[in-house]
N, C-alpha and C positions, 0 to 999 in steps of 0.2 A: 256275102255276109253283110248284115245290116248292123249299124251302131246300136249297142244296147242302151244308150242314153237317149238318142233322138230318133233313131230308126233310119237315118240316111245311109247310103252306101258307105262301107268302111274304106278308109284310105290305107294303103299298104304302109305308109310311114307311121301311122298312129294305130294300127290294127290292134284290137278289134274295133277301135273308135274311128269316127270320120274326121276328127280334128283334135287339135291340142286342147281346145276348150272342153270338149266332151271327156277327154282323158282326165283333165283337171277336175271336172265335176265328179267323175267317178272316184278319183283319189280323195277329194274332200268328203265324199260320203263314207269312205272307209275310215278316214281319220276322225270324223265326228261321231262315229258309231251307228250311222244309219243302217249299215248292213249287219249289225250285230244280231245274233239269235237271242230270243228271250230266254232268260235263265229260269229254271224251276227250282224251287226250294227243296233241298234234300231233307229227308227225315233226319232229325238229330241222332247222332250216334248213341247207341245204347251203352250204358256204363258197363265197363268190363268188371266182372267179379272174379276175384282170385280166391282160391281156397285159403282159408286161414290156417296158419301153422300153430300148433299147440306146443 
């Protein structure tokens, strides 16, 4: 298995990464939002209409 950050062979101690450095790079990417999926704007909710009481 190769390291997803640099491509070197993974080390069992840091699996799936090759080193502490690559594990920290991955964590930093998660924490700063680099891995976030782009959001799409939802359509605004339609106003609910209730029957009027007479």
